[in-house]
C-alpha positions in Angstrom: 55.0 -43.1 -3.6 52.9 -41.2 -7.0 49.6 -43.2 -6.5 49.2 -42.2 -3.0 50.0 -38.2 -3.9 47.3 -38.3 -6.7 45.3 -40.5 -4.4 44.9 -37.7 -1.9 45.0 -35.0 -4.1 41.5 -36.1 -5.6 40.6 -36.4 -1.9 41.2 -33.2 -0.9 39.8 -31.8 -4.1 36.7 -33.2 -3.8 36.2 -32.5 -0.6 36.7 -28.7 -1.4 34.2 -29.7 -4.5 31.7 -31.2 -1.9 32.4 -28.1 1.2 31.5 -25.4 -2.2 28.0 -27.6 -3.0 26.9 -27.3 0.9 27.3 -23.7 0.8 25.6 -23.5 -2.3 22.4 -25.2 -0.6 22.6 -23.1 2.1 22.4 -19.7 -0.1 20.1 -20.9 -1.7 16.6 -20.8 1.0 14.7 -17.9 0.4 14.7 -15.1 2.4 11.6 -13.6 4.6 10.8 -10.2 3.7 11.1 -8.0 6.9 7.2 -7.5 7.7 6.1 -3.9 8.3 5.7 -3.4 12.3 3.2 0.0 11.4 0.0 -0.1 9.9 0.0 1.6 6.6 -2.0 2.2 3.6 -0.7 2.2 -0.3 -2.9 3.7 -2.8 -1.9 3.6 -6.7 -3.3 6.7 -8.4 -3.0 9.0 -11.3 -2.7 12.6 -10.5 -1.7 15.5 -13.2 -1.0 18.1 -11.0 1.5 17.9 -7.6 -1.4 17.4 -5.2 -1.1 16.9 -1.4 -3.3 13.7 0.1 -3.9 13.0 3.2 -4.6 9.6 5.4 -7.1 10.8 8.8 -7.9 8.1 11.1 -9.3 7.9 14.7 -8.6 5.0 17.1 -11.8 5.0 19.3 -14.5 3.3 16.5 -15.9 6.6 15.7 -15.9 9.4 12.5 -14.6 12.1 14.8 -11.4 13.0 12.4 -9.3 15.9 13.8 -5.9 17.2 11.8 -3.9 16.4 14.9 -4.9 12.4 13.8 -3.4 12.8 10.0 -0.6 11.7 7.4 0.3 13.9 4.6 1.6 12.6 1.8 3.5 14.4 -1.3 2.2 13.4 -4.5 4.4 14.2 -8.4 1.5 15.4 -11.4 2.6 13.1 -13.6 0.0 11.0 -16.4 1.3 7.2 -14.9 0.4 5.3 -11.9 2.1 6.3 -9.2 2.3 4.7 -5.4 1.0 6.8 -2.6 2.1 5.2 0.7 1.1 6.5 4.3 2.6 5.1 7.3 0.9 5.2 10.3 3.6 4.8 14.1 4.2 1.6 15.2 1.7 2.5 18.0 -1.6 3.6 16.7 -4.0 1.4 15.7 -6.6 2.6 13.9 -10.3 1.7 13.6 -11.7 4.3 10.8 -9.6 6.0 7.9 -10.9 8.5 5.8 -9.0 9.8 2.6 -8.6 13.1 1.4 -7.6 12.9 -2.4 -5.4 16.3 -2.7 -6.2 20.3 -1.7 -5.6 21.8 -5.0 -8.3 23.4 -6.6 -8.2 23.0 -9.8 -7.3 19.5 -10.6 -9.4 18.0 -12.7 -9.7 14.1 -11.5 -7.8 11.8 -10.0 -8.1 8.1 -10.8 -7.6 5.2 -8.0 -6.1 2.1 -9.5 -6.0 0.3 -6.2 -5.6 0.2 -2.1 -3.8 -1.7 -0.5 -3.9 -1.7 4.1 -1.3 -3.7 5.2 -0.3 -4.5 9.1 2.7 -6.9 10.3 2.5 -8.7 7.1 -1.5 -9.6 7.1 -2.9 -7.1 4.4 -6.6 -6.0 2.9 -6.1 -4.7 -1.0 -9.3 -4.3 -3.1 -9.2 -2.5 -6.9 -10.0 1.6 -7.7 -13.5 0.4 -9.0 -14.9 -2.0 -5.6 -13.8 1.5 -4.0 -17.3 2.4 -3.2 -18.2 -0.8 -1.5 -15.5 0.0 1.3 -16.5 3.8 1.9 -19.3 5.9 2.0 -19.8 7.8 -1.3 -19.5 12.0 -1.5 -22.8 13.4 -2.8 -20.5 16.3 -3.8 -17.7 14.4 -6.2 -18.9 12.7 -9.5 -17.1 9.7 -10.6 -16.8 7.4 -12.9 -16.2 3.4 -12.5 -14.5 1.4 -15.1 -15.0 -2.4 -14.3 -12.6 -3.3 -17.5 -9.7 -1.3 -15.8 -10.8 -1.9 -11.6 -10.5 1.8 -11.2 -12.5 5.1 -10.0 -12.2 8.6 -10.9 -13.1 11.0 -9.0 -14.5 14.5 -11.1 -13.6 18.0 -9.8 -16.6 20.2 -10.8 -14.9 22.8 -13.1 -17.3 25.7 -11.6 -17.1 24.9 -8.0 -14.2 23.3 -5.7 -14.9 20.4 -3.6 -12.1 18.5 -1.4 -12.1 14.8 -2.9 -12.5 13.1 0.7 -13.9 9.6 2.0 -15.5 8.6 4.8 -15.3 4.7 6.0 -18.3 2.6 5.5 -19.1 -0.7 7.4 -17.7 -3.3 5.7 -13.8 -1.1 5.2 -14.1 -1.3 9.6 -14.6 -5.2 9.4 -11.6 -5.9 7.2 -9.5 -3.4 9.1 -10.3 -5.6 12.3 -9.3 -8.5 10.8 -6.0 -7.8 9.8 -5.5 -7.2 13.6 -6.8 -10.5 14.7 
């Protein structure tokens, strides 16, 4: 009789152990990240003074940027890199994107390290040093490109304030359209 109880105890113990192992197997499935259901642009920047950046967009394949189609984002003044995120509403699908790097006149320089555009998990990304491959040069803003670091530095003229803004070129428009396909 003792042998029957011992055998029954071992069988019960093994069944609990095997169930526990099955639970661990199901828990180890990788969780899928939820995909953005909106278009977003994320910038990695170094900005020494507190400021505000803007993303202007159009939906009609023009560069007629207007203030009611702009998203603003505050930027901390700090010597370290930080992320600046622009999220467009779910129903907005931009065709052109203009970036404005601040409105503070005393801002001396802005360093752009990376740009990432994302829509439903499909993304396009480029280093700051490649910025002028996707945006038209602004002749009133002096830039310094550091290929080794992969950055672009926008320099402010101390004698004359010029807002730091850039219009997209055809290469950026092609990349944006790929995200939607």
